KEVEXBA-524099 format. One record per residue (C-alpha): x, y, z; residue in one letter. Coordinates in steps of 0.5 Angstrom, whole numbers, plus 2048, in hexadecimal, padded with zeros to 3 digits. Each point is the difference from the previous one (the first is absolute). Example, Ala and Ser with C-alpha at 12.3 -4.5 7.8 and 13.67 -1.06 7.14 Angstrom:
BEGIN
R, 819, 7F7, 810, A .
R, 802, 807, 7FE, S .
// end
This chain:
BEGIN
R, 88E, 993, 7F6, M .
R, 801, 7FB, 806, D .
R, 7F9, 7FE, 801, Y .
R, 7FB, 7FF, 7FA, L .
R, 7F9, 804, 802, P .
R, 7FA, 7FB, 800, L .
R, 7F9, 800, 802, F .
R, 7FE, 7F9, 802, A .
R, 7F9, 7FD, 801, D .
R, 800, 7FD, 807, I .
R, 7F9, 800, 801, K .
R, 7FE, 7F9, 803, D .
R, 807, 7FE, 800, R .
R, 803, 7FD, 806, P .
R, 806, 805, 803, V .
R, 804, 7FE, 806, L .
R, 802, 804, 806, V .
R, 804, 7FE, 805, I .
R, 800, 804, 806, G .
R, 7FC, 805, 804, C .
R, 800, 807, 803, G .
R, 7FF, 807, 7FD, E .
R, 804, 7FF, 7FA, I .
R, 7FD, 7F9, 7FE, A .
R, 7F9, 803, 801, E .
R, 801, 806, 7FB, R .
R, 802, 7FB, 7FB, K .
R, 7FB, 7FB, 801, I .
R, 7FB, 806, 7FF, A .
R, 803, 802, 7FA, F .
R, 7FF, 7F9, 7FD, L .
R, 7F9, 800, 802, H .
R, 7FF, 806, 7FC, R .
R, 802, 7FC, 7FA, A .
R, 7FC, 7FA, 802, G .
R, 805, 7FB, 802, A .
R, 7FF, 7FA, 804, R .
R, 805, 802, 805, V .
R, 802, 7FA, 805, Q .
R, 804, 803, 806, V .
R, 804, 7FB, 804, V .
R, 804, 802, 806, A .
R, 808, 800, 800, E .
R, 800, 7F9, 805, A .
R, 7FB, 7FD, 7FB, D .
R, 804, 801, 7F9, F .
R, 801, 7FA, 7FC, D .
R, 803, 800, 7F9, E .
R, 7FB, 7FC, 7FD, A .
R, 7FB, 806, 801, Q .
R, 803, 803, 7FB, I .
R, 7FF, 7FB, 7FB, D .
R, 7F9, 802, 7FE, N .
R, 800, 807, 800, V .
R, 802, 806, 7FB, V .
R, 803, 805, 805, L .
R, 803, 800, 806, V .
R, 802, 805, 805, I .
R, 804, 800, 806, A .
R, 7FF, 805, 805, A .
R, 804, 7FD, 806, T .
R, 806, 803, 804, E .
R, 803, 7FA, 800, N .
R, 806, 801, 7FB, R .
R, 802, 7F8, 800, T .
R, 7F8, 7FE, 7FF, L .
R, 800, 806, 7FA, N .
R, 806, 7FD, 7FC, Q .
R, 7FD, 7F9, 801, R .
R, 7F9, 802, 7FD, I .
R, 804, 804, 7FB, S .
R, 804, 7FA, 7FE, D .
R, 7FA, 7FB, 800, A .
R, 7FC, 805, 7FB, A .
R, 805, 801, 7FB, H .
R, 801, 7F8, 800, A .
R, 7F9, 7FF, 7FE, R .
R, 800, 806, 7FB, H .
R, 7FB, 804, 805, R .
R, 800, 807, 800, L .
R, 802, 803, 807, V .
R, 800, 807, 804, N .
R, 804, 800, 807, V .
R, 7FE, 806, 803, V .
R, 806, 805, 800, D .
R, 805, 7FC, 7FE, D .
R, 801, 801, 7F8, Q .
R, 805, 7FB, 7FF, P .
R, 7FC, 7FA, 802, L .
R, 7FA, 803, 7FC, C .
R, 7FE, 7FE, 7F8, S .
R, 7FB, 805, 800, F .
R, 7FE, 806, 804, I .
R, 7FA, 804, 802, F .
R, 800, 807, 7FC, P .
R, 7FC, 806, 803, S .
R, 7F9, 800, 7FE, I .
R, 7FC, 806, 7FD, V .
R, 7F9, 7FC, 800, D .
R, 7FB, 803, 7FC, R .
R, 7FD, 7F9, 7FE, S .
R, 800, 7FE, 7FA, P .
R, 805, 805, 7FF, L .
R, 806, 7FF, 804, V .
R, 807, 803, 800, V .
R, 806, 7FC, 804, A .
R, 806, 804, 801, I .
R, 807, 7FC, 802, S .
R, 807, 801, 801, S .
R, 802, 7F9, 800, G .
R, 801, 7FF, 807, G .
R, 805, 806, 800, T .
R, 7FC, 806, 803, A .
R, 7F9, 7FD, 802, P .
R, 7FF, 807, 804, V .
R, 801, 804, 7FA, L .
R, 7FB, 7FC, 7FC, A .
R, 7FB, 801, 806, R .
R, 802, 808, 7FF, V .
R, 7FF, 7FF, 7F9, L .
R, 7F9, 7FD, 801, R .
R, 7FE, 805, 804, E .
R, 801, 805, 7FB, K .
R, 7FD, 7FC, 7FA, I .
R, 7FA, 7FF, 805, E .
R, 7FF, 808, 801, A .
R, 800, 800, 7F8, L .
R, 7FB, 7FB, 7FE, L .
R, 7F8, 801, 802, P .
R, 7FC, 7FA, 803, T .
R, 7FC, 800, 7FA, S .
R, 805, 7FD, 7FC, L .
R, 7FD, 7F9, 802, G .
R, 7F9, 802, 7FE, R .
R, 803, 803, 7F9, M .
R, 803, 7F9, 7FF, A .
R, 7FA, 7FC, 801, E .
R, 7FC, 805, 7FC, K .
R, 805, 7FF, 7FA, A .
R, 800, 7F8, 801, S .
R, 7F9, 800, 7FF, F .
R, 801, 805, 7F9, W .
R, 805, 7FC, 7FD, R .
R, 7FC, 7FB, 7FD, N .
R, 7FB, 805, 7FD, H .
R, 805, 804, 7FE, L .
R, 803, 7FB, 7FB, K .
R, 7FA, 800, 7FC, T .
R, 800, 807, 7FF, R .
R, 807, 802, 800, L .
R, 804, 7FB, 7FB, T .
R, 807, 802, 801, S .
R, 804, 800, 806, V .
R, 802, 807, 7FE, A .
R, 7F9, 802, 801, E .
R, 7FF, 7FD, 806, R .
R, 806, 803, 803, R .
R, 7FE, 807, 7FE, R .
R, 7FA, 7FF, 803, F .
R, 802, 7FE, 807, W .
R, 805, 805, 800, E .
R, 7FB, 805, 7FF, R .
R, 7FB, 7FE, 805, V .
R, 805, 7FF, 805, F .
R, 803, 807, 800, R .
R, 7F9, 803, 7FF, G .
R, 7FA, 801, 803, R .
R, 7FF, 7F9, 801, F .
R, 805, 7FF, 805, A .
R, 7FE, 806, 804, S .
R, 7F9, 7FE, 800, L .
R, 802, 7F9, 803, M .
R, 804, 803, 805, Q .
R, 7FA, 805, 802, A .
R, 7FC, 7F9, 801, G .
R, 7FB, 802, 7FA, N .
R, 801, 7F9, 7FD, E .
R, 7FA, 801, 7FC, T .
R, 802, 807, 7FD, A .
R, 807, 7FC, 7FF, A .
R, 7FC, 7FB, 7FC, Q .
R, 7FD, 805, 7FB, Q .
R, 806, 803, 7FF, I .
R, 803, 7F9, 7FD, L .
R, 7FA, 800, 7FC, E .
R, 800, 807, 7FD, D .
R, 808, 7FF, 7FF, E .
R, 7FF, 7F9, 7FC, L .
R, 7FA, 803, 7FC, D .
R, 804, 807, 7FE, N .
R, 807, 7FF, 802, P .
R, 803, 807, 802, G .
R, 7F9, 803, 801, S .
R, 800, 800, 808, T .
R, 802, 807, 802, S .
R, 805, 801, 806, G .
R, 7FF, 803, 807, E .
R, 802, 805, 805, I .
R, 802, 7FD, 807, I .
R, 801, 806, 805, L .
R, 805, 7FE, 805, V .
R, 802, 803, 807, G .
R, 808, 801, 801, A .
R, 7FF, 801, 807, G .
R, 804, 806, 804, P .
R, 807, 7FF, 7FD, G .
R, 804, 7FA, 802, D .
R, 800, 7FB, 7FB, A .
R, 7FF, 7FB, 805, G .
R, 7F9, 802, 802, L .
R, 7FD, 7FF, 7F9, L .
R, 7FB, 7FA, 800, T .
R, 801, 7F9, 7FD, L .
R, 7FB, 801, 7FB, R .
R, 803, 807, 7FE, G .
R, 806, 7FD, 7FF, L .
R, 7FD, 7FA, 7FC, Q .
R, 7FC, 806, 7FB, V .
R, 806, 804, 7FF, L .
R, 804, 7FA, 7FD, Q .
R, 7FA, 7FF, 7FB, D .
R, 7FF, 807, 7FE, A .
R, 801, 802, 7F9, D .
R, 800, 807, 802, V .
R, 801, 804, 807, V .
R, 7FD, 807, 801, F .
R, 803, 802, 806, Y .
R, 800, 806, 805, D .
R, 806, 804, 803, H .
R, 7FF, 7FD, 807, L .
R, 801, 7F9, 7FD, V .
R, 808, 7FF, 802, T .
R, 805, 7FE, 7FC, D .
R, 800, 7F9, 804, G .
R, 7F9, 7FF, 7FE, I .
R, 801, 801, 7F9, R .
R, 806, 7FB, 800, E .
R, 7FB, 7FB, 801, L .
R, 7FD, 801, 7FA, I .
R, 801, 7FB, 7FA, R .
R, 805, 802, 7FC, R .
R, 7FE, 801, 7F9, D .
R, 7F9, 803, 803, A .
R, 800, 808, 7FD, E .
R, 800, 805, 806, Q .
R, 7FC, 806, 7FF, I .
R, 800, 806, 806, C .
R, 7FA, 804, 801, V .
R, 801, 802, 807, G .
R, 7FE, 807, 803, K .
R, 804, 804, 805, R .
R, 7FD, 805, 804, A .
R, 7FF, 807, 7FC, G .
R, 800, 7FD, 7F9, G .
R, 7FE, 7FA, 7FC, H .
R, 804, 7FC, 7FC, A .
R, 7FA, 7FD, 7FC, V .
R, 7F9, 802, 801, P .
R, 7FC, 7FB, 803, Q .
R, 7FB, 7FF, 7FA, H .
R, 806, 7FF, 7FB, E .
R, 802, 7FB, 805, T .
R, 7FA, 7FC, 800, N .
R, 800, 800, 7F9, Q .
R, 807, 7FE, 7FF, M .
R, 7FE, 7FA, 805, L .
R, 7F9, 7FE, 7FC, I .
R, 804, 801, 7F9, D .
R, 806, 7FB, 802, A .
R, 7FB, 7FB, 803, A .
R, 7FB, 800, 7FA, K .
R, 807, 7FF, 7FC, A .
R, 800, 7F9, 803, G .
R, 805, 802, 805, K .
R, 800, 7FE, 808, T .
R, 800, 807, 803, V .
R, 803, 801, 807, V .
R, 7FE, 807, 803, R .
R, 805, 800, 806, L .
R, 7FF, 805, 806, K .
R, 803, 801, 806, G .
R, 7FD, 7FE, 806, G .
R, 7F8, 7FD, 7FF, D .
R, 7FD, 803, 7FA, P .
R, 7F9, 800, 803, F .
R, 803, 805, 805, I .
R, 801, 807, 7FE, F .
R, 803, 7FD, 7FA, G .
R, 7FA, 801, 7FA, R .
R, 800, 7F9, 7FF, G .
R, 7F9, 800, 800, G .
R, 800, 806, 7FB, E .
R, 804, 7FC, 7FB, E .
R, 7FC, 7FA, 800, L .
R, 7FA, 803, 7FF, Q .
R, 803, 803, 7FA, A .
R, 802, 7F8, 7FE, A .
R, 7F9, 7FE, 802, A .
R, 7FC, 805, 7FB, E .
R, 805, 7FE, 7FB, A .
R, 7FE, 7F9, 801, G .
R, 807, 7FE, 802, V .
R, 801, 7FA, 805, P .
R, 804, 802, 806, F .
R, 802, 7FD, 807, Q .
R, 803, 803, 806, V .
R, 806, 7FE, 804, V .
R, 7FF, 804, 807, P .
R, 807, 802, 803, G .
R, 802, 802, 807, I .
R, 7FE, 807, 801, T .
R, 805, 806, 803, A .
R, 7FC, 801, 806, A .
R, 800, 7F9, 803, S .
R, 807, 7FF, 7FD, A .
R, 804, 806, 801, V .
R, 7FE, 801, 807, T .
R, 801, 7F8, 802, A .
R, 808, 802, 7FE, Y .
R, 7FF, 806, 804, A .
R, 7FE, 7FC, 806, G .
R, 7F9, 804, 800, I .
R, 7FA, 7FB, 801, P .
R, 7FA, 803, 7FD, L .
R, 7FC, 7FE, 805, T .
R, 801, 7FE, 808, H .
R, 7FC, 7FE, 805, R .
R, 803, 806, 805, D .
R, 800, 806, 7FA, Y .
R, 7FC, 7FF, 7FA, A .
R, 7F9, 7FC, 7FF, Q .
R, 800, 802, 7F9, S .
R, 804, 802, 7FA, V .
R, 7FE, 805, 7FA, T .
R, 803, 800, 7F9, F .
R, 800, 807, 7FD, V .
R, 803, 803, 7FA, T .
R, 803, 807, 800, G .
R, 7FF, 801, 7F9, H .
R, 7F9, 801, 7FD, Y .
R, 7FC, 803, 7FB, K .
R, 7FF, 807, 801, A .
R, 7F8, 7FF, 7FF, D .
R, 800, 7FA, 805, S .
R, 7FD, 800, 806, T .
R, 804, 803, 806, P .
R, 802, 7FB, 806, F .
R, 7FC, 7FF, 806, D .
R, 805, 803, 804, W .
R, 7FB, 7FF, 806, T .
R, 801, 7F9, 7FF, H .
R, 807, 800, 7FF, L .
R, 802, 804, 806, A .
R, 7FD, 7FB, 805, Q .
R, 805, 7FD, 805, S .
R, 802, 7F9, 800, R .
R, 800, 7FE, 7F9, Q .
R, 806, 800, 7FB, T .
R, 800, 804, 7FA, L .
R, 805, 7FE, 7FA, A .
R, 800, 806, 7FB, I .
R, 803, 7FE, 7F9, Y .
R, 803, 805, 7FC, M .
R, 7FE, 806, 806, G .
R, 807, 803, 800, T .
R, 7FF, 806, 7FC, M .
R, 7F9, 801, 804, K .
R, 803, 7FF, 807, A .
R, 7FF, 807, 802, A .
R, 7F9, 800, 7FE, E .
R, 7FF, 7F9, 803, I .
R, 803, 802, 807, S .
R, 7FC, 806, 800, E .
R, 7F9, 7FC, 7FF, Q .
R, 801, 7FB, 805, L .
R, 802, 804, 805, I .
R, 7FB, 805, 7FF, Q .
R, 7FB, 7FA, 800, H .
R, 802, 7FD, 806, G .
R, 806, 7FC, 800, R .
R, 805, 802, 805, D .
R, 806, 804, 7FD, A .
R, 805, 7FB, 804, D .
R, 7FD, 7FA, 7FC, T .
R, 806, 7FC, 7FE, P .
R, 802, 800, 7F8, V .
R, 805, 7FC, 7FC, A .
R, 802, 802, 7F9, V .
R, 802, 7F9, 7FD, I .
R, 804, 801, 7F9, S .
R, 802, 7FB, 7FB, R .
R, 7FE, 7FB, 805, G .
R, 802, 7F9, 7FF, T .
R, 806, 802, 7FC, R .
R, 807, 800, 802, V .
R, 800, 808, 801, D .
R, 7FA, 800, 804, Q .
R, 7FF, 806, 804, H .
R, 7FC, 801, 806, V .
R, 7FE, 807, 804, V .
R, 7FC, 800, 806, T .
R, 7FD, 806, 804, G .
R, 7F9, 803, 802, T .
R, 7FA, 802, 7FB, L .
R, 802, 808, 802, Q .
R, 806, 7FF, 7FC, H .
R, 7FE, 7FC, 7FB, L .
R, 802, 805, 7FA, A .
R, 807, 800, 803, H .
R, 801, 7F9, 800, L .
R, 7FD, 7FF, 7F9, A .
R, 804, 805, 7FD, K .
R, 805, 7FE, 7FB, D .
R, 7FE, 7F8, 801, A .
R, 803, 7FC, 7FB, P .
R, 7FA, 7FD, 7FC, M .
R, 7FC, 7FB, 800, P .
R, 7FE, 802, 807, A .
R, 7FA, 7FE, 805, L .
R, 7FE, 804, 806, I .
R, 7FD, 7FC, 806, V .
R, 7FC, 804, 805, V .
R, 7FF, 7FC, 806, G .
R, 802, 7FE, 807, E .
R, 803, 7FA, 7FD, V .
R, 806, 804, 7FE, V .
R, 802, 800, 807, Q .
R, 802, 7F8, 7FF, L .
R, 805, 802, 7FA, H .
R, 806, 801, 805, S .
R, 7FE, 7F9, 803, T .
R, 7FE, 7FC, 7FA, L .
R, 805, 803, 7FA, A .
R, 804, 7FA, 7FD, W .
R, 801, 801, 7F9, F .
R, 806, 805, 801, Q .
R, 803, 803, 806, H .
R, 7FD, 807, 803, T .
R, 803, 805, 804, T .
R, 7FD, 806, 803, D .
R, 801, 807, 7FD, T .
R, 7FF, 807, 802, E .
R, 7F9, 804, 7FF, G .
R, 7F9, 7FE, 802, F .
R, 802, 7F9, 802, G .
R, 801, 7FD, 7FA, S .
R, 804, 7FA, 7FE, S .
R, 803, 7FE, 7F9, V .
R, 803, 7FA, 7FD, V .
R, 808, 800, 801, N .
R, 802, 7FD, 7F9, L .
R, 808, 800, 802, A .
// end
């Protein structure tokens, strides 16, 4: 270890910065955040005696000779000095910082690879919720009170391990500090008595990069994850390594686990004190049955949260270069599911057949012939452009375009999952497709992704 990591209290202490410009301004702002009394001098005004009454020295000049002089003067006076971008002249270096004050994480490569340290900081930033600072402040307030109730260090450590990994942390992250405070009190009065919770998380359409930051944080906190078939391997790789993973997914034509059994499994795991993540493709509140599962949780008295996801309609159309709305083509968009209960109210085909709107139809390939027939019968032009987007946002994304009258042919044998798009905006696919190269194919003016 070339450097001793330290967190120094420089509040109201004098720090000398020599130089001006953008680099110096960044250092000065950083020092002000720590409460230092910053003294700034220009290169021409530097005098070695200025170092005598400060605790730190920062040289932010581009004059190598002056920087050497500043470094030598600081070393001679036993003052810590940092010369920007010149590690051999430094006696201390600035780490990359993840600031969740009062919780602070510092990352350093000892000056050997500062860009690598910044890359690591970005990764850690993504994993650490912004609520950690408030959690640390709450813990500080409770520490002395806790000592009067839990007399041993081991008891207090177990207490904090339980609350930091359980419902308290989730409530703090959700901004509900009143309920979080009640959890602390309940846990203190009856250790281990607080139940777990269910967190419904939207995994997005497939590309792991489209998982939300909050979704990633939740996956890192999960004790058990119940996931669907639409959740890709890339997303599952982001789940905490020691979390239990249980597939309860459903496929067209069959159910791996009946819905009521899935509901009960979630509830039982939460009542056992676990942090339960229900991971669904897309957004769980858009044709994902998320509302049904949380209704069951509410009836069972199990607390829950929702982390929205990017729904397929907005994501896969964007990756296919098909804007859902456009001033020249569509002033509205309607999300429709082709999979519905037999006893449910039939579609308002007259409304859906109106022109200058976009239809995004989930799970509609098996009923493509009926959809085409009904839309044309109720007034939609048979030559309306349509697209079938299969496995959107994934490396094997496949897009086929044509017209409404040929929708059944286009949807036949389309790889799953697939989204049907009906509307004039589909014309823009050939111009705006960016995710993968497309080439024209024979038949009905369609196009497919060239995966070569």
